[in-house]
C-alpha positions as CSV (number, residue, x, y, z in Angstrom):
1,M,78.1,72.8,123.3
2,T,76.7,69.4,121.1
3,E,73.4,69.3,119.1
4,R,71.8,66.8,122.6
5,Q,71.8,69.6,124.6
6,T,67.9,69.9,124.3
7,Y,64.8,71.0,126.3
8,S,62.2,68.6,126.3
9,P,59.6,68.1,124.0
10,L,57.1,69.2,127.0
11,A,59.5,71.9,127.7
12,K,59.6,73.8,124.5
13,A,55.9,73.1,124.3
14,L,55.2,75.1,127.3
15,H,57.8,78.1,126.2
16,W,56.3,78.5,123.5
17,I,52.8,78.4,124.1
18,I,53.1,80.9,127.0
19,G,55.3,83.1,125.2
20,A,52.7,83.4,123.0
21,L,50.1,83.6,125.8
22,V,52.3,86.5,127.0
23,L,52.4,88.2,124.0
24,I,49.0,88.2,123.3
25,S,48.4,89.1,127.0
26,L,51.1,92.6,127.3
27,P,49.4,94.8,124.1
28,I,45.8,93.8,125.1
29,G,46.5,95.5,128.1
30,I,48.3,98.1,127.1
31,V,45.2,98.5,124.7
32,M,42.5,98.2,126.8
33,A,43.3,100.2,129.7
34,D,43.0,103.7,126.8
35,L,39.6,102.5,125.4
36,H,36.2,103.8,127.3
37,E,34.0,101.5,128.6
38,G,31.9,99.4,126.2
39,P,31.9,96.1,124.6
40,L,34.8,96.4,122.9
41,Q,37.1,96.9,126.4
42,D,34.7,94.2,128.1
43,N,35.7,92.1,125.7
44,L,39.6,93.4,126.2
45,F,39.4,92.5,129.7
46,V,38.0,88.9,129.3
47,L,41.1,87.8,127.0
48,H,44.5,89.6,128.8
49,E,42.8,88.0,132.4
50,S,42.0,84.5,130.8
51,A,45.7,84.7,129.1
52,G,46.5,85.3,132.9
53,L,45.2,82.1,134.1
54,I,46.8,80.0,131.4
55,V,50.1,81.6,132.0
56,L,49.3,81.1,135.8
57,A,48.4,77.4,135.4
58,L,50.7,76.5,132.8
59,M,53.6,78.5,134.6
60,L,53.4,75.3,137.6
61,P,54.2,72.8,135.0
62,R,57.2,74.6,133.7
63,L,58.4,75.5,136.3
64,A,58.3,71.7,137.7
65,V,59.2,70.3,134.1
66,R,62.7,73.3,134.3
67,L,63.5,72.3,137.2
68,R,63.8,68.5,136.9
69,R,66.3,68.4,134.1
70,R,67.5,71.3,131.8
71,P,70.8,71.7,129.3
72,G,73.7,72.9,130.3
73,M,74.9,76.6,129.9
74,S,76.8,77.7,126.6
75,E,80.4,76.8,127.5
76,G,81.3,80.4,125.4
77,L,79.5,82.9,128.3
78,T,81.5,85.2,130.3
79,P,80.7,85.1,133.7
80,I,78.8,88.3,133.8
81,Q,77.3,86.7,131.0
82,R,76.1,83.4,133.0
83,L,75.4,86.4,135.6
84,V,73.1,87.9,133.0
85,A,71.5,84.7,131.6
86,K,70.8,83.0,135.2
87,A,69.4,86.3,136.4
88,T,67.0,86.6,133.3
89,H,65.3,83.5,133.4
90,R,64.7,83.1,137.2
91,T,63.1,86.4,137.3
92,L,61.6,86.6,134.6
93,Y,59.7,83.0,135.9
94,L,59.0,84.9,139.0
95,L,57.5,88.1,137.1
96,L,55.4,85.0,134.9
97,L,53.8,83.9,138.3
98,A,53.5,86.9,139.8
99,T,52.4,88.7,137.4
100,P,48.9,87.1,136.8
101,I,48.5,86.3,140.7
102,V,48.3,90.0,141.2
103,G,46.3,90.7,138.7
104,W,43.6,87.8,140.4
105,L,44.2,90.3,143.4
106,A,43.6,93.9,142.2
107,L,40.4,92.0,140.4
108,S,39.5,90.7,144.2
109,A,40.1,93.8,146.1
110,Y,38.1,95.1,143.2
111,G,34.9,93.0,144.0
112,L,35.6,90.4,141.1
113,G,37.4,87.8,140.4
114,P,38.9,87.6,136.9
115,S,36.7,86.0,134.1
116,F,37.9,82.6,132.3
117,F,37.0,83.4,128.4
118,W,33.4,84.0,128.6
119,L,32.5,81.3,131.1
120,G,32.4,83.0,134.5
121,H,34.4,84.2,137.0
122,L,36.7,82.2,139.6
123,P,36.8,83.4,142.9
124,T,37.8,86.5,145.2
125,L,41.0,86.3,147.0
126,A,40.9,89.1,148.7
127,P,37.5,91.0,150.6
128,K,36.7,94.2,148.7
129,D,39.0,97.3,148.8
130,E,38.9,99.4,146.2
131,P,41.9,101.7,147.4
132,L,43.9,98.6,147.4
133,S,42.8,97.1,144.0
134,K,43.8,100.8,142.5
135,Q,47.4,99.8,143.8
136,L,47.5,96.2,143.2
137,F,46.3,97.5,139.0
138,E,49.2,99.8,139.4
139,V,51.8,96.8,140.8
140,H,50.5,94.7,138.5
141,E,50.8,97.4,134.8
142,L,54.5,97.6,136.1
143,L,54.9,93.5,136.2
144,G,53.8,93.8,132.9
145,W,56.3,96.5,131.5
146,A,58.6,94.2,133.5
147,V,57.9,91.2,131.6
148,L,58.1,92.6,128.1
149,A,61.7,94.1,129.6
150,L,63.0,91.2,130.6
151,I,61.1,89.1,126.6
152,A,63.4,91.9,125.0
153,L,66.4,91.3,126.8
154,H,65.9,87.2,126.5
155,I,65.6,87.5,122.3
156,V,69.0,89.8,123.3
157,G,70.5,86.6,124.1
158,V,69.1,84.6,121.8
159,I,69.7,87.2,119.2
160,R,73.9,86.7,121.0
161,H,74.0,83.1,120.7
162,R,72.8,82.8,117.0
163,I,75.8,85.5,116.2
164,A,78.4,83.3,118.4
165,G,77.5,80.2,116.5
166,D,76.0,78.2,118.8
167,E,73.9,75.7,119.5
168,A,72.0,77.2,122.6
169,A,69.8,79.6,120.3
170,W,68.3,76.6,118.8
171,R,67.5,74.5,121.9
172,M,64.3,76.1,122.2
173,F,63.3,75.1,118.5
174,P,62.4,71.8,116.6
175,E,64.6,70.0,115.1
176,S,63.8,70.2,112.5
177,W,64.4,73.8,112.0
178,R,68.4,73.0,112.8
179,K,68.8,71.5,109.4
């Protein structure tokens, strides 16, 4: 793989911003569910919801950038590794879109729109239906765990590329890190 096969600066920025937001939002989601009602839980909910909304908003241009141009796969991959890489990336994109949408629907069925920081609530997407809300929150939680599992698999892939010494491990990092 040549050094020229790299992602655009926009793709890199979106990748790392979305990654940071997800890595902030997932632990907050895990912790806040076990807290007693109060200001700490309320503030964590607002941060979790806000991060999810930003992820949803950024995934649309991220998907457009990815569909427009992306480097080819590493030449050293076996057919099964190529299949796993494609499936992991496609599923991760799908989950990064679906998870915040399901969260928004769950909040809507509960009777609220998601908070965007402390500026107010966005509109609801569904009528109030608390039993449906509970089911959607359970789906949202499962999707969050699936995102976490795929991130772990993604990181294993990066480590595999790094150990193999190919350039694929560096494609999402700043050019200055290669030197």
